[in-house]
Residue, then its C-alpha position, 0 to 999 in steps of 0.5 A: m733194703g740196704k745195710i748200715i754199720f754203726y760204730f760206738s762214739s762218745h758223741f753217739s749214745r743211742c739210735n732209735s731210727c735210721r734210713v739207708e738211702s740207696g744200696h747195700q753196704y758191706f764192711l770188709n776186714r783184712g782177709e780173703y773173700p773167694d766169692y761174694q757170699r763170703w762178704m754176705g753179698m746178694s750179687d756180684s755187683i759192686r759199684s763203689c768203695r770207701m776206705i776206712p781209716m785205721i790207727i792202732f795204739y800200743e802201750d809198749r814198744n814194737f807193737q807189744g802190750r795192750s792195744y786199741e784200734c781207732s777209726n775216727d776222732c776221739t777226744d779222750l783216749h785215757s780209758y783205752f790205754n795208759r801210755c803209747n809207745s808204738i803205733r801202726v797206721e793201717s790206712g788213712c792219716f791222723m793227728i795224735y795229741e799229747r793231751p785230751n781235746y786235741m791239745g798239747h803237742q800234736y803229730f801227723m801220722r801217715r800210713g806206716e809203722y812207728p815202733d817207738y814214739q821217737r819215730w813220730m818225733g814224740f817227746s814222751s809216751c803220752i797220747r790222749s786224743c786223736r783226730m782222723i784227717p778226712m780223705y781229700r783229692g782236691s786242690y790246695r791253696m793257702r795264704i800266709y800273712e806277716k801280721a795278725d788279722f790278715s795284714g802286712h806282707m801276704m804270700e799265697f802257696m799251693d805247694d809244700c814249702p821246706c823253708v818259709s824264710d827263703r820264700f816268704h822272707h819272714r820267720h814269723v807267720y801271724s795269721c793265715n787263710v786256708m782256702n783248700g786242703f789240709w796243711i801241717f805247719y812245722e816249727y823249723p825248716n825241713y819239716r822238723g819241730r812242733q807240728y800244727f794241723l790246719r784245715a780250711g778256715e781263717y786263722r787271725r792269730y797264731r794261737e788259733w792253730c794252737a801255736t805258742c809263738a808265730i815262728v813257722g819254719s816250713f809247711r806241707r800239704v797232707t796228701d798221703f791218703 
């Protein structure tokens, strides 16, 4: 019989039955395991593994004060901490948001340490929701358009673009179609200014990626998994 691990989530209130299709599963925290019995294994046979993303929020600067660990999406973080002045991303990539339900200013967080909110280009210590970016190893492909509803001049990209106006010859992107991968739009060239997370899908107007205007200065792929 296999082993399955459940995590508390606001979208998962109870469980009355489950089925593990194959294999034993073991969750390993940071530490040393000198033999397989230490992770409650039944043999030395391990054939696959999966990284569990982890982000830690701290109320005070330099990773001090009340903290909260998160490994999945969370629409409202206000019950876990009052403010956020530093963050440590142990593994994976996340988007964090100024307001609940993935609204307001958003910031891309890769693995690393952020001792104060200025390190993630934040404007304040207010963080109210976060989204885990799933691991992705495939190709990247996106089309941007000069006008809404996929009209006007179009250009296809498969790589990062530090200055949109140099390559696209327009300062505005009114619609886009993300065919593959995860991308981040930036308000200014060289990956500065407000950020917008895009997953695969069609965006007929810039408001659909939560922007307040159509200016896109640069963009890049999310590859730091």
